[in-house]
C-alpha positions as CSV (number, residue, x, y, z in Angstrom):
1,M,0.0,0.0,0.0
2,T,1.4,3.4,-1.0
3,K,-0.2,6.8,-0.8
4,T,0.0,9.7,-3.2
5,H,1.1,12.6,-1.0
6,R,-1.2,15.5,-0.2
7,C,0.9,18.6,-0.1
8,E,-0.3,20.0,3.2
9,P,1.5,21.1,6.4
10,D,3.8,18.5,7.8
11,Y,1.4,17.4,10.6
12,E,-2.0,15.9,9.6
13,S,-4.6,14.9,12.2
14,S,-6.3,12.7,9.6
15,W,-3.7,10.0,10.1
16,A,-4.1,9.9,13.9
17,R,-5.3,6.3,14.2
18,F,-2.2,4.7,12.5
19,P,1.1,3.8,14.2
20,G,3.9,6.0,13.0
21,T,1.6,8.9,12.1
22,V,0.3,12.0,13.7
23,I,-1.9,12.1,16.8
24,V,-2.5,15.8,17.1
25,S,-2.4,18.2,14.2
26,S,-0.4,21.4,14.0
27,R,-0.1,24.1,11.4
28,N,3.6,24.6,12.1
29,S,5.9,23.0,9.6
30,Q,9.6,22.3,9.9
31,P,11.5,25.6,9.9
32,R,13.5,26.6,6.9
33,M,15.3,29.8,6.1
34,E,12.9,32.8,6.1
35,L,13.6,35.0,3.1
36,G,13.4,38.0,5.4
37,D,16.4,36.7,7.3
38,V,18.6,36.7,4.2
39,P,20.1,40.2,4.3
40,G,21.3,39.9,7.9
41,R,22.7,36.4,7.4
42,A,24.4,37.4,4.1
43,V,26.3,40.2,5.7
44,R,27.6,37.8,8.4
45,K,28.4,35.1,5.9
46,Y,30.4,37.6,3.9
47,R,32.4,38.7,6.9
48,Q,33.0,35.2,8.3
49,D,33.6,33.1,5.1
50,G,34.3,35.6,2.3
51,P,32.6,36.3,-1.0
52,Q,32.9,32.8,-2.6
53,E,31.0,31.1,0.2
54,L,28.4,33.8,0.2
55,V,27.8,33.3,-3.5
56,R,27.6,29.5,-3.0
57,A,25.1,29.8,-0.2
58,G,23.1,32.4,-2.1
59,T,23.0,30.1,-5.2
60,D,21.9,27.2,-3.0
61,L,19.1,29.3,-1.6
62,V,17.8,30.5,-4.9
63,I,18.1,27.2,-6.8
64,E,17.3,24.6,-4.2
65,D,14.9,26.4,-1.8
66,V,13.1,28.9,-4.0
67,L,13.1,27.2,-7.4
68,F,13.1,23.5,-6.8
69,Y,11.5,23.2,-3.3
70,R,9.0,26.0,-3.1
71,L,8.0,26.1,-6.8
72,V,8.6,22.7,-8.4
73,Y,8.0,20.5,-5.4
74,R,5.4,22.3,-3.3
75,R,3.4,23.5,-6.3
76,I,3.7,20.6,-8.7
77,L,5.3,17.4,-7.4
78,C,4.1,17.1,-3.9
79,N,0.6,15.9,-4.8
80,R,2.0,13.5,-7.4
81,V,4.7,11.7,-5.4
82,D,4.0,8.2,-4.2
83,I,5.1,7.6,-0.7
84,L,5.7,4.3,1.1
85,S,5.1,5.4,4.7
86,R,6.4,3.9,8.0
87,E,3.0,2.4,8.6
88,A,3.0,0.6,5.3
89,L,6.6,-0.4,4.9
90,P,6.6,-3.5,7.2
91,S,3.5,-4.9,5.5
92,Q,5.2,-4.7,2.1
93,F,8.7,-5.8,3.1
94,D,9.0,-8.2,6.1
95,P,11.2,-6.8,8.8
96,L,14.3,-8.8,9.6
97,V,14.6,-6.9,12.9
98,S,11.7,-5.7,14.9
99,E,11.4,-4.3,18.5
100,P,8.4,-2.7,20.2
101,H,8.1,0.9,21.1
102,D,5.3,2.0,23.5
103,G,4.2,5.6,23.9
104,S,3.8,8.7,21.8
105,M,6.3,11.5,21.1
106,R,5.8,15.2,20.8
107,I,6.4,16.8,17.5
108,K,9.4,19.1,16.9
109,A,7.3,22.2,15.9
110,A,6.3,24.8,18.5
111,A,3.0,23.0,19.3
112,G,5.1,20.1,20.7
113,F,6.6,22.0,23.6
114,R,5.9,20.3,27.0
115,D,4.7,23.6,28.4
116,R,1.7,23.8,26.0
117,Q,-1.6,22.9,27.4
118,T,-2.0,20.0,25.1
119,P,1.3,19.3,23.3
120,A,0.9,18.0,19.8
121,G,2.3,14.5,19.4
122,Y,2.4,11.3,17.2
123,D,2.9,7.6,17.6
124,P,6.3,6.7,16.2
125,G,5.5,3.0,16.1
126,D,7.8,0.1,16.5
127,R,11.5,0.0,15.5
128,F,12.3,-2.3,12.5
129,V,14.8,-3.0,9.7
130,C,13.6,-4.0,6.2
131,E,15.4,-5.1,3.1
132,I,14.1,-3.5,-0.1
133,P,15.3,-5.0,-3.4
134,D,16.1,-3.3,-6.7
135,T,16.1,0.3,-5.3
136,T,17.4,3.6,-6.4
137,L,19.1,6.2,-4.2
138,L,18.8,9.8,-5.3
139,G,21.8,11.9,-4.2
140,P,23.1,13.7,-2.4
141,A,20.9,12.8,0.6
142,G,18.2,10.4,-0.6
143,P,15.4,9.5,-0.8
144,G,15.5,5.8,-1.5
145,L,13.0,4.7,-4.2
146,T,11.4,1.3,-4.8
147,A,11.7,-0.3,-8.3
148,A,8.4,1.5,-9.2
149,G,9.8,4.9,-8.1
150,T,7.9,5.1,-4.8
151,V,9.6,7.2,-2.1
152,V,10.6,5.2,1.0
153,A,9.8,7.7,3.6
154,D,12.0,6.3,6.4
155,T,15.1,6.9,4.3
156,V,14.8,10.6,4.9
157,A,12.1,11.4,7.5
158,T,10.0,10.7,10.6
159,P,6.3,10.6,9.8
160,P,5.5,14.2,10.8
161,L,8.2,15.6,8.6
162,E,7.6,13.6,5.4
163,T,6.3,16.5,3.4
164,R,9.1,18.8,4.2
165,R,12.1,16.3,4.2
166,I,11.0,14.5,1.0
167,G,10.7,17.8,-0.7
168,V,14.1,19.0,0.5
169,A,15.7,15.7,-0.7
170,L,14.1,15.9,-4.1
171,A,15.1,19.5,-4.5
172,Q,18.7,18.6,-3.7
173,S,18.5,15.8,-6.3
174,M,17.1,18.1,-8.9
175,R,20.0,20.4,-8.3
176,A,22.7,17.7,-8.3
177,N,21.3,15.3,-10.9
178,G,19.0,17.4,-13.0
179,V,15.2,17.7,-13.0
180,R,14.6,15.2,-15.8
181,R,16.7,12.4,-14.3
182,T,15.0,12.9,-10.9
183,L,11.6,12.8,-12.3
184,S,12.4,9.8,-14.4
185,A,13.6,8.0,-11.3
186,L,10.3,8.9,-9.6
187,S,8.5,7.3,-12.6
188,G,10.5,4.0,-12.0
189,D,12.8,4.7,-14.9
190,A,16.1,5.5,-13.2
191,D,19.4,6.1,-15.0
192,P,22.0,5.2,-12.3
193,D,25.6,6.4,-12.3
194,S,26.8,3.6,-10.0
195,R,25.7,0.3,-8.6
196,L,25.9,-1.1,-5.0
197,S,25.1,-4.5,-3.7
198,L,24.1,-4.0,-0.1
199,A,23.9,-0.5,1.4
200,A,22.3,1.8,4.0
201,L,22.0,5.5,3.8
202,A,23.5,7.9,6.5
203,V,23.5,11.2,4.8
204,P,21.7,14.2,6.5
205,P,19.8,16.8,4.4
206,W,22.0,19.6,5.9
207,T,25.6,19.6,7.1
208,N,24.6,20.1,10.7
209,Y,25.8,18.5,13.9
210,Y,22.3,17.7,15.2
211,H,21.0,16.1,12.0
212,W,24.1,14.0,11.7
213,T,24.3,12.9,15.3
214,A,20.6,12.4,16.1
215,E,19.4,11.2,12.7
216,C,22.3,9.4,11.1
217,L,24.6,8.0,13.8
218,I,21.7,6.5,15.6
219,R,20.8,4.4,12.5
220,I,23.8,2.3,13.3
221,R,22.1,0.8,16.3
222,L,19.5,-1.0,14.1
223,L,22.0,-1.7,11.4
224,E,24.1,-3.7,13.9
225,A,21.0,-5.6,14.9
226,Y,20.5,-6.3,11.2
227,A,24.0,-7.6,10.9
228,D,23.5,-9.9,13.9
229,A,20.4,-11.4,12.1
230,K,22.0,-11.6,8.6
231,G,25.6,-12.1,9.3
232,Q,26.7,-9.2,7.2
233,Y,26.9,-5.4,7.4
234,P,25.5,-3.1,4.7
235,T,27.9,-0.5,3.3
236,L,27.2,2.7,5.2
237,L,26.9,5.6,2.7
238,I,28.0,8.9,4.2
239,P,28.5,12.4,2.7
240,A,31.1,12.8,0.0
241,N,33.0,15.5,1.8
242,P,32.3,15.0,5.5
243,P,33.4,17.5,8.0
244,A,36.0,16.3,10.5
245,W,33.4,15.9,13.2
246,V,31.5,13.4,11.1
247,E,34.5,11.3,10.6
248,E,35.5,11.6,14.3
249,S,32.1,10.6,15.6
250,L,32.0,7.6,13.2
251,S,35.4,6.5,14.5
252,I,34.0,6.8,18.1
253,V,30.8,4.7,17.3
254,D,33.1,2.3,15.4
255,Y,30.7,0.8,12.8
256,A,32.0,-2.6,11.9
257,G,30.9,-2.5,8.3
258,E,32.3,-0.7,5.3
259,V,31.9,3.0,5.2
260,Q,31.8,4.7,1.8
261,R,31.8,8.3,0.9
262,W,28.9,8.6,-1.6
263,D,29.4,11.0,-4.5
264,G,25.7,12.1,-4.3
265,S,24.7,11.1,-7.8
266,I,22.1,8.4,-8.6
267,A,22.9,4.9,-7.4
268,A,21.2,1.6,-8.1
269,V,21.2,-0.6,-5.0
270,E,20.5,-4.3,-5.2
271,T,19.4,-4.4,-1.6
272,L,18.7,-1.3,0.4
273,V,18.7,-1.8,4.1
274,V,16.2,0.6,5.7
275,P,16.1,1.0,9.5
276,T,13.4,3.1,11.1
277,F,14.4,6.7,10.8
278,P,15.4,7.9,14.3
279,D,12.7,10.0,16.0
280,P,14.8,9.7,18.3
281,T,13.2,7.6,21.0
282,P,14.6,7.3,24.6
283,T,16.1,3.9,23.7
284,E,17.9,5.3,20.7
285,C,19.2,8.3,22.7
286,A,20.4,6.0,25.5
287,W,22.2,3.7,23.0
288,L,24.1,6.6,21.4
289,R,25.0,8.2,24.8
290,N,26.3,4.9,26.2
291,R,28.2,3.9,23.0
292,M,30.0,7.2,22.6
293,R,30.8,7.7,26.3
294,Q,32.2,4.2,26.6
295,S,34.5,4.9,23.7
296,V,35.9,8.1,25.1
297,S,38.2,8.4,28.2
298,L,36.0,10.6,30.4
299,T,37.8,13.0,32.7
300,E,37.0,13.0,36.3
301,R,36.5,16.7,37.2
302,D,34.0,18.9,39.0
303,S,30.6,19.4,37.4
304,E,30.3,22.0,34.6
305,R,28.0,24.9,34.0
306,I,28.0,25.5,30.3
307,Y,26.9,28.4,28.1
308,V,26.9,27.4,24.4
309,G,28.1,30.5,22.6
310,R,27.0,31.3,19.0
311,G,29.7,34.0,18.3
312,D,30.6,32.0,15.2
313,A,27.0,31.6,13.9
314,T,25.1,33.8,11.4
315,V,21.8,33.7,13.3
316,R,20.5,33.6,16.9
317,R,23.4,35.4,18.5
318,V,22.5,37.2,21.7
319,A,22.0,41.0,21.0
320,N,22.3,42.0,24.7
321,R,25.4,39.9,25.3
322,D,26.8,42.2,28.0
323,E,23.6,41.8,30.1
324,L,23.7,38.1,29.6
325,Q,27.3,37.9,30.7
326,K,26.5,39.4,34.1
327,V,24.0,36.5,34.7
328,L,26.5,33.9,33.5
329,D,29.2,35.4,35.8
330,R,26.8,35.4,38.8
331,Y,26.4,31.6,38.5
332,N,29.9,30.7,37.4
333,I,28.8,29.6,34.0
334,N,31.6,29.2,31.4
335,T,31.1,30.0,27.7
336,Y,32.3,27.5,25.1
337,L,32.4,27.8,21.3
338,L,31.9,24.2,20.5
339,G,33.3,24.5,17.0
340,N,36.7,24.9,18.6
341,L,36.4,21.5,20.4
342,S,36.7,18.0,19.0
343,V,33.8,15.6,19.4
344,R,35.7,13.7,22.1
345,E,36.2,17.0,24.0
346,Q,32.5,17.8,23.7
347,I,31.5,14.4,25.0
348,N,33.8,14.9,27.9
349,L,32.6,18.4,28.6
350,F,28.9,17.5,28.6
351,S,29.3,14.3,30.5
352,R,30.1,16.6,33.5
353,A,27.4,19.1,32.9
354,E,24.9,20.0,35.6
355,L,23.5,23.1,33.7
356,V,23.5,23.9,30.0
357,V,22.3,27.3,28.7
358,G,22.2,28.5,25.2
359,P,20.2,29.8,22.2
360,H,18.5,27.1,20.1
361,G,21.2,25.6,17.9
362,A,23.0,22.4,17.0
363,G,25.5,22.6,19.8
364,L,22.7,21.7,22.3
365,T,22.8,18.2,20.7
366,N,25.5,17.5,23.2
367,I,23.0,17.1,26.0
368,L,22.9,13.6,24.7
369,F,26.1,12.9,26.6
370,G,25.0,14.3,30.0
371,D,23.4,12.8,33.1
372,N,20.6,14.5,35.0
373,L,21.4,18.0,33.7
374,T,19.1,21.0,33.2
375,L,18.9,22.6,29.8
376,V,17.8,26.3,29.6
377,E,17.1,27.1,26.0
378,L,16.9,30.7,24.8
379,F,14.4,31.7,22.0
380,G,13.4,34.7,20.1
381,D,10.3,34.7,17.9
382,K,11.1,31.3,16.2
383,Q,10.6,28.4,18.5
384,I,11.0,24.7,17.9
385,A,10.9,21.8,20.4
386,T,13.9,19.8,19.1
387,F,15.9,19.9,22.3
388,D,12.9,19.9,24.6
389,R,12.1,16.5,23.1
390,L,15.7,15.4,23.3
391,A,15.9,16.4,26.9
392,A,12.7,14.5,27.7
393,A,14.1,11.4,26.0
394,L,17.2,11.6,28.3
395,D,15.2,12.5,31.5
396,H,16.9,15.9,31.6
397,A,15.1,19.0,33.1
398,Y,14.2,21.5,30.5
399,I,13.3,25.2,30.8
400,P,12.6,27.5,27.8
401,V,13.2,31.2,28.1
402,Y,11.4,33.3,25.6
403,G,12.9,36.7,24.5
404,E,12.4,39.1,21.7
405,Q,13.7,38.9,18.1
406,T,16.1,41.6,17.0
407,G,16.7,41.0,13.3
408,V,18.3,37.6,13.1
409,D,19.4,37.8,16.8
410,I,17.8,37.3,20.2
411,H,17.3,39.8,23.0
412,V,17.4,37.6,26.1
413,N,15.0,38.3,29.0
414,T,17.9,38.3,31.5
415,D,15.6,38.8,34.5
416,K,13.7,35.7,33.6
417,L,17.0,33.8,32.9
418,D,18.4,34.8,36.2
419,S,15.3,33.5,38.1
420,V,15.2,30.1,36.3
421,I,18.9,29.5,36.7
422,A,18.6,30.3,40.4
423,E,15.7,28.0,40.8
424,S,17.3,25.1,38.8
425,L,20.5,25.4,41.0
426,G,18.4,25.6,44.2
427,K,19.6,29.1,45.1
């Protein structure tokens, strides 16, 4: 059973009764770059990375986001793409690995925050691994397609994010491989550039520490269970030019199978191994925390109070940094620019954390490596429950502090921040 996608917001209450689909609807979709943010981000991009990187980023925005995603996908393709959903996948391809998951999860959008009166959620369903024969992988980041050209949703997305993530992946494929070749593959008439025997995908849609760590590395857990059942590991496909932290984190997890840099073209895969896309559940988070901490020599020191700085970012810096610093100093909270630390150093640092404070951003992913910490997350106008959910999965305390938006930056309510830190530390 497949469904032809209806191009609506990412969360749809009409699927509430099915495992792996939405329980409560929300009209908030997965955030993407707002066009109004472009001028401010462009200035910072130019200052930090120079004109060539600015031109490259601008070209990506115009071609991938505006032309291929917003125009071609949202207006034309979205209602025509056949989707093999998480609910339907195990009924078409018998799982080789299956484990139960009980309970719902909150969505990542603003309606999913725990402080909402009725947080929006969905049933992620059981964890499983399926083999799909005669597939096509569209580069650079998926999706995987069946022989008939049906999109396998779990190669790129959790159920609430199908609409957005499939569109992003197809837009990237249209940019990298051409519109005609992408559309031909969706029609079941792929023209592959390479062939693979047994493979699994671990390429995030964006080069981002969160998407790699929480959505790609965690897939290895089920791939290892698959290898135990089958006696062989699939080749793990990773980005063609991975940042150093991708390679370092892979070495820490120590995947026993072959790891291959995928050039991001179109590949024919004889057998595609598809684990459930990480939501991530508490079990998945606990596995990654334990696996990575066990592989790193943790340093015995006093507990840490951490502020995750964004001085090297183009958005969500703190506009009233001097006021913020007074609060940080009052509670002996040290500022770290995590881009200056190795993955091992970040694991070590956050394993000792009792308090983590910072604006929404990928650096907060490192709460994965802590025990019984409190996360205080700073927001402007744009709010997303990514790290609220992650904190809940790890049994961390979580406190959002809402401030005001100042262009692309945040003006922190320092009085509120002071009070919540004092309360969390029992002072």
